[in-house]
N, CA, C and O atoms as a GROMACS GRO file, in nm:
protein
  300
    1MET      N    1  -6.174  -5.818  -2.086
    1MET     CA    2  -6.029  -5.816  -2.069
    1MET      C    3  -5.986  -5.669  -2.085
    1MET      O    4  -6.041  -5.588  -2.160
    2LYS      N    5  -5.876  -5.644  -2.001
    2LYS     CA    6  -5.823  -5.512  -2.014
    2LYS      C    7  -5.729  -5.498  -2.124
    2LYS      O    8  -5.654  -5.591  -2.154
    3ALA      N    9  -5.730  -5.383  -2.187
    3ALA     CA   10  -5.639  -5.360  -2.304
    3ALA      C   11  -5.497  -5.360  -2.261
    3ALA      O   12  -5.465  -5.299  -2.159
    4ASN      N   13  -5.408  -5.424  -2.333
    4ASN     CA   14  -5.267  -5.421  -2.307
    4ASN      C   15  -5.178  -5.378  -2.424
    4ASN      O   16  -5.057  -5.400  -2.426
    5LEU      N   17  -5.242  -5.319  -2.519
    5LEU     CA   18  -5.166  -5.262  -2.641
    5LEU      C   19  -5.173  -5.113  -2.646
    5LEU      O   20  -5.277  -5.055  -2.614
    6SER      N   21  -5.067  -5.048  -2.687
    6SER     CA   22  -5.074  -4.908  -2.714
    6SER      C   23  -5.124  -4.879  -2.854
    6SER      O   24  -5.137  -4.970  -2.937
    7SER      N   25  -5.153  -4.754  -2.882
    7SER     CA   26  -5.210  -4.722  -3.012
    7SER      C   27  -5.105  -4.742  -3.120
    7SER      O   28  -5.139  -4.778  -3.233
    8GLY      N   29  -4.980  -4.720  -3.090
    8GLY     CA   30  -4.870  -4.742  -3.182
    8GLY      C   31  -4.854  -4.891  -3.212
    8GLY      O   32  -4.821  -4.930  -3.324
    9SER      N   33  -4.877  -4.972  -3.112
    9SER     CA   34  -4.868  -5.121  -3.143
    9SER      C   35  -4.986  -5.168  -3.227
    9SER      O   36  -4.975  -5.262  -3.306
   10GLN      N   37  -5.097  -5.104  -3.209
   10GLN     CA   38  -5.212  -5.135  -3.293
   10GLN      C   39  -5.185  -5.098  -3.441
   10GLN      O   40  -5.217  -5.175  -3.532
   11TRP      N   41  -5.129  -4.983  -3.462
   11TRP     CA   42  -5.096  -4.951  -3.604
   11TRP      C   43  -4.992  -5.040  -3.661
   11TRP      O   44  -5.004  -5.079  -3.777
   12ARG      N   45  -4.893  -5.074  -3.588
   12ARG     CA   46  -4.782  -5.160  -3.642
   12ARG      C   47  -4.845  -5.298  -3.668
   12ARG      O   48  -4.815  -5.358  -3.771
   13ARG      N   49  -4.923  -5.345  -3.590
   13ARG     CA   50  -4.985  -5.481  -3.608
   13ARG      C   51  -5.078  -5.478  -3.730
   13ARG      O   52  -5.082  -5.576  -3.804
   14SER      N   53  -5.151  -5.370  -3.755
   14SER     CA   54  -5.237  -5.362  -3.866
   14SER      C   55  -5.162  -5.356  -3.998
   14SER      O   56  -5.203  -5.414  -4.098
   15ILE      N   57  -5.047  -5.281  -3.996
   15ILE     CA   58  -4.964  -5.274  -4.116
   15ILE      C   59  -4.898  -5.405  -4.144
   15ILE      O   60  -4.892  -5.448  -4.260
   16LEU      N   61  -4.845  -5.471  -4.042
   16LEU     CA   62  -4.784  -5.601  -4.055
   16LEU      C   63  -4.888  -5.702  -4.110
   16LEU      O   64  -4.858  -5.779  -4.201
   17ALA      N   65  -5.004  -5.700  -4.056
   17ALA     CA   66  -5.112  -5.792  -4.100
   17ALA      C   67  -5.146  -5.771  -4.247
   17ALA      O   68  -5.160  -5.868  -4.321
   18ALA      N   69  -5.157  -5.650  -4.289
   18ALA     CA   70  -5.178  -5.615  -4.427
   18ALA      C   71  -5.065  -5.674  -4.523
   18ALA      O   72  -5.090  -5.729  -4.630
   19ALA      N   73  -4.940  -5.656  -4.472
   19ALA     CA   74  -4.832  -5.706  -4.552
   19ALA      C   75  -4.834  -5.862  -4.559
   19ALA      O   76  -4.801  -5.919  -4.663
   20LEU      N   77  -4.870  -5.928  -4.451
   20LEU     CA   78  -4.874  -6.074  -4.447
   20LEU      C   79  -4.992  -6.118  -4.537
   20LEU      O   80  -4.977  -6.216  -4.610
   21ILE      N   81  -5.098  -6.055  -4.533
   21ILE     CA   82  -5.208  -6.094  -4.627
   21ILE      C   83  -5.166  -6.082  -4.768
   21ILE      O   84  -5.191  -6.172  -4.847
   22LEU      N   85  -5.100  -5.971  -4.804
   22LEU     CA   86  -5.055  -5.961  -4.947
   22LEU      C   87  -4.962  -6.063  -4.983
   22LEU      O   88  -4.972  -6.118  -5.093
   23CYS      N   89  -4.860  -6.098  -4.894
   23CYS     CA   90  -4.764  -6.203  -4.922
   23CYS      C   91  -4.842  -6.336  -4.938
   23CYS      O   92  -4.809  -6.412  -5.029
   24ALA      N   93  -4.940  -6.366  -4.859
   24ALA     CA   94  -5.012  -6.488  -4.869
   24ALA      C   95  -5.090  -6.490  -4.995
   24ALA      O   96  -5.088  -6.591  -5.065
   25TYR      N   97  -5.161  -6.380  -5.029
   25TYR     CA   98  -5.241  -6.377  -5.149
   25TYR      C   99  -5.165  -6.389  -5.268
   25TYR      O  100  -5.209  -6.461  -5.357
   26PHE      N  101  -5.050  -6.325  -5.284
   26PHE     CA  102  -4.970  -6.338  -5.406
   26PHE      C  103  -4.878  -6.459  -5.400
   26PHE      O  104  -4.795  -6.476  -5.490
   27ASN      N  105  -4.890  -6.543  -5.299
   27ASN     CA  106  -4.829  -6.671  -5.295
   27ASN      C  107  -4.672  -6.649  -5.303
   27ASN      O  108  -4.606  -6.709  -5.387
   28ILE      N  109  -4.619  -6.566  -5.220
   28ILE     CA  110  -4.478  -6.535  -5.222
   28ILE      C  111  -4.391  -6.660  -5.197
   28ILE      O  112  -4.286  -6.672  -5.261
   29ALA      N  113  -4.427  -6.751  -5.110
   29ALA     CA  114  -4.348  -6.866  -5.062
   29ALA      C  115  -4.365  -6.983  -5.159
   29ALA      O  116  -4.284  -7.076  -5.155
   30ASP      N  117  -4.464  -6.982  -5.244
   30ASP     CA  118  -4.495  -7.094  -5.335
   30ASP      C  119  -4.519  -7.227  -5.257
   30ASP      O  120  -4.484  -7.334  -5.306
   31ASN      N  121  -4.575  -7.218  -5.144
   31ASN     CA  122  -4.605  -7.326  -5.061
   31ASN      C  123  -4.738  -7.306  -4.990
   31ASN      O  124  -4.760  -7.205  -4.923
   32PHE      N  125  -4.824  -7.399  -5.006
   32PHE     CA  126  -4.964  -7.381  -4.951
   32PHE      C  127  -4.968  -7.373  -4.796
   32PHE      O  128  -5.045  -7.295  -4.740
   33SER      N  129  -4.885  -7.454  -4.729
   33SER     CA  130  -4.880  -7.449  -4.588
   33SER      C  131  -4.827  -7.317  -4.529
   33SER      O  132  -4.875  -7.268  -4.427
   34VAL      N  133  -4.729  -7.263  -4.598
   34VAL     CA  134  -4.677  -7.130  -4.554
   34VAL      C  135  -4.784  -7.033  -4.576
   34VAL      O  136  -4.801  -6.944  -4.493
   35GLN      N  137  -4.857  -7.042  -4.678
   35GLN     CA  138  -4.967  -6.951  -4.712
   35GLN      C  139  -5.079  -6.951  -4.600
   35GLN      O  140  -5.134  -6.847  -4.564
   36ILE      N  141  -5.107  -7.063  -4.554
   36ILE     CA  142  -5.206  -7.082  -4.448
   36ILE      C  143  -5.150  -7.019  -4.318
   36ILE      O  144  -5.222  -6.953  -4.244
   37VAL      N  145  -5.025  -7.039  -4.294
   37VAL     CA  146  -4.966  -6.985  -4.167
   37VAL      C  147  -4.970  -6.832  -4.175
   37VAL      O  148  -5.004  -6.766  -4.077
   38LEU      N  149  -4.935  -6.775  -4.292
   38LEU     CA  150  -4.947  -6.627  -4.308
   38LEU      C  151  -5.081  -6.576  -4.285
   38LEU      O  152  -5.098  -6.472  -4.220
   39TYR      N  153  -5.189  -6.650  -4.341
   39TYR     CA  154  -5.323  -6.607  -4.317
   39TYR      C  155  -5.356  -6.605  -4.168
   39TYR      O  156  -5.410  -6.507  -4.117
   40ILE      N  157  -5.324  -6.713  -4.100
   40ILE     CA  158  -5.357  -6.727  -3.960
   40ILE      C  159  -5.283  -6.616  -3.879
   40ILE      O  160  -5.341  -6.553  -3.790
   41ALA      N  161  -5.157  -6.597  -3.912
   41ALA     CA  162  -5.087  -6.489  -3.834
   41ALA      C  163  -5.152  -6.358  -3.860
   41ALA      O  164  -5.170  -6.280  -3.766
   42SER      N  165  -5.188  -6.329  -3.980
   42SER     CA  166  -5.257  -6.197  -4.008
   42SER      C  167  -5.388  -6.179  -3.945
   42SER      O  168  -5.425  -6.069  -3.904
   43ILE      N  169  -5.463  -6.292  -3.936
   43ILE     CA  170  -5.590  -6.282  -3.868
   43ILE      C  171  -5.575  -6.254  -3.711
   43ILE      O  172  -5.654  -6.182  -3.649
   44TYR      N  173  -5.464  -6.321  -3.653
   44TYR     CA  174  -5.437  -6.297  -3.517
   44TYR      C  175  -5.393  -6.153  -3.493
   44TYR      O  176  -5.434  -6.092  -3.394
   45LEU      N  177  -5.313  -6.099  -3.581
   45LEU     CA  178  -5.266  -5.957  -3.562
   45LEU      C  179  -5.382  -5.856  -3.577
   45LEU      O  180  -5.391  -5.755  -3.507
   46ILE      N  181  -5.472  -5.889  -3.673
   46ILE     CA  182  -5.586  -5.802  -3.687
   46ILE      C  183  -5.678  -5.802  -3.564
   46ILE      O  184  -5.726  -5.698  -3.518
   47LEU      N  185  -5.697  -5.918  -3.516
   47LEU     CA  186  -5.786  -5.932  -3.394
   47LEU      C  187  -5.725  -5.861  -3.278
   47LEU      O  188  -5.796  -5.794  -3.203
   48THR      N  189  -5.599  -5.874  -3.258
   48THR     CA  190  -5.534  -5.815  -3.144
   48THR      C  191  -5.533  -5.658  -3.155
   48THR      O  192  -5.546  -5.586  -3.057
   49ALA      N  193  -5.516  -5.613  -3.279
   49ALA     CA  194  -5.523  -5.471  -3.306
   49ALA      C  195  -5.658  -5.409  -3.276
   49ALA      O  196  -5.672  -5.300  -3.220
   50VAL      N  197  -5.764  -5.491  -3.322
   50VAL     CA  198  -5.897  -5.433  -3.312
   50VAL      C  199  -5.941  -5.441  -3.163
   50VAL      O  200  -6.001  -5.344  -3.117
   51PHE      N  201  -5.914  -5.548  -3.085
   51PHE     CA  202  -5.959  -5.556  -2.949
   51PHE      C  203  -5.860  -5.507  -2.844
   51PHE      O  204  -5.889  -5.508  -2.725
   52LYS      N  205  -5.744  -5.466  -2.888
   52LYS     CA  206  -5.638  -5.404  -2.807
   52LYS      C  207  -5.592  -5.506  -2.699
   52LYS      O  208  -5.544  -5.462  -2.594
   53VAL      N  209  -5.603  -5.630  -2.718
   53VAL     CA  210  -5.562  -5.737  -2.624
   53VAL      C  211  -5.476  -5.839  -2.700
   53VAL      O  212  -5.519  -5.899  -2.799
   54CYS      N  213  -5.349  -5.856  -2.650
   54CYS     CA  214  -5.265  -5.956  -2.704
   54CYS      C  215  -5.251  -6.067  -2.603
   54CYS      O  216  -5.206  -6.042  -2.491
   55LEU      N  217  -5.288  -6.186  -2.637
   55LEU     CA  218  -5.287  -6.301  -2.544
   55LEU      C  219  -5.145  -6.343  -2.513
   55LEU      O  220  -5.120  -6.393  -2.404
   56ILE      N  221  -5.052  -6.324  -2.604
   56ILE     CA  222  -4.913  -6.357  -2.576
   56ILE      C  223  -4.857  -6.259  -2.472
   56ILE      O  224  -4.780  -6.301  -2.386
   57TYR      N  225  -4.896  -6.128  -2.477
   57TYR     CA  226  -4.854  -6.031  -2.376
   57TYR      C  227  -4.913  -6.070  -2.242
   57TYR      O  228  -4.851  -6.052  -2.138
   58LYS      N  229  -5.033  -6.124  -2.246
   58LYS     CA  230  -5.103  -6.166  -2.120
   58LYS      C  231  -5.027  -6.274  -2.044
   58LYS      O  232  -5.012  -6.273  -1.921
   59VAL      N  233  -4.976  -6.373  -2.132
   59VAL     CA  234  -4.900  -6.486  -2.078
   59VAL      C  235  -4.774  -6.434  -2.005
   59VAL      O  236  -4.743  -6.480  -1.895
   60PHE      N  237  -4.705  -6.343  -2.065
   60PHE     CA  238  -4.581  -6.293  -2.009
   60PHE      C  239  -4.591  -6.174  -1.916
   60PHE      O  240  -4.492  -6.128  -1.859
   61GLY      N  241  -4.713  -6.126  -1.902
   61GLY     CA  242  -4.739  -6.015  -1.810
   61GLY      C  243  -4.699  -5.881  -1.866
   61GLY      O  244  -4.670  -5.792  -1.787
   62VAL      N  245  -4.694  -5.861  -1.994
   62VAL     CA  246  -4.653  -5.729  -2.050
   62VAL      C  247  -4.781  -5.650  -2.069
   62VAL      O  248  -4.885  -5.698  -2.114
   63ASN      N  249  -4.766  -5.527  -2.032
   63ASN     CA  250  -4.880  -5.426  -2.052
   63ASN      C  251  -4.818  -5.301  -2.122
   63ASN      O  252  -4.767  -5.209  -2.058
   64ALA      N  253  -4.825  -5.304  -2.257
   64ALA     CA  254  -4.769  -5.194  -2.335
   64ALA      C  255  -4.850  -5.062  -2.333
   64ALA      O  256  -4.799  -4.954  -2.360
   65SER      N  257  -4.977  -5.078  -2.298
   65SER     CA  258  -5.063  -4.961  -2.296
   65SER      C  259  -5.029  -4.860  -2.183
   65SER      O  260  -5.060  -4.741  -2.192
   66LYS      N  261  -4.965  -4.911  -2.078
   66LYS     CA  262  -4.927  -4.819  -1.969
   66LYS      C  263  -4.783  -4.772  -1.971
   66LYS      O  264  -4.743  -4.692  -1.886
   67GLN      N  265  -4.703  -4.820  -2.069
   67GLN     CA  266  -4.566  -4.772  -2.077
   67GLN      C  267  -4.560  -4.636  -2.139
   67GLN      O  268  -4.610  -4.615  -2.250
   68ARG      N  269  -4.500  -4.546  -2.070
   68ARG     CA  270  -4.495  -4.410  -2.109
   68ARG      C  271  -4.342  -4.363  -2.090
   68ARG      O  272  -4.265  -4.412  -2.007
   69ARG      N  273  -4.313  -4.265  -2.177
   69ARG     CA  274  -4.178  -4.214  -2.164
   69ARG      C  275  -4.162  -4.128  -2.029
   69ARG      O  276  -4.253  -4.061  -1.981
   70SER      N  277  -4.044  -4.140  -1.979
   70SER     CA  278  -4.012  -4.056  -1.860
   70SER      C  279  -3.985  -3.917  -1.915
   70SER      O  280  -3.969  -3.898  -2.035
   71GLY      N  281  -3.981  -3.821  -1.826
   71GLY     CA  282  -3.957  -3.685  -1.856
   71GLY      C  283  -3.808  -3.651  -1.866
   71GLY      O  284  -3.759  -3.556  -1.805
   72SER      N  285  -3.737  -3.734  -1.947
   72SER     CA  286  -3.590  -3.716  -1.958
   72SER      C  287  -3.551  -3.603  -2.055
   72SER      O  288  -3.434  -3.564  -2.056
   73GLY      N  289  -3.639  -3.550  -2.131
   73GLY     CA  290  -3.612  -3.446  -2.218
   73GLY      C  291  -3.574  -3.499  -2.361
   73GLY      O  292  -3.555  -3.420  -2.453
   74MET      N  293  -3.563  -3.624  -2.377
   74MET     CA  294  -3.532  -3.688  -2.508
   74MET      C  295  -3.663  -3.713  -2.579
   74MET      O  296  -3.754  -3.776  -2.525
   75TYR      N  297  -3.671  -3.662  -2.703
   75TYR     CA  298  -3.797  -3.676  -2.777
   75TYR      C  299  -3.766  -3.758  -2.901
   75TYR      O  300  -3.856  -3.785  -2.981
   0.00000   0.00000   0.00000
């Protein structure tokens, strides 16, 4: 599969996955089913960050790896 994530997206997904794992581990929601959902979401985020492919992006035809800033002078 072709990569469809930018390196910035990979970092954001990794940080969000770490935050979700911590929330699930420390049982923030006090609910087992919410804890399981948090673990599953974090696993999905980690896998997409590692393999640079987001299946949800594929469904909607988004390719964030090719999006670049135009030369407008705004940084």
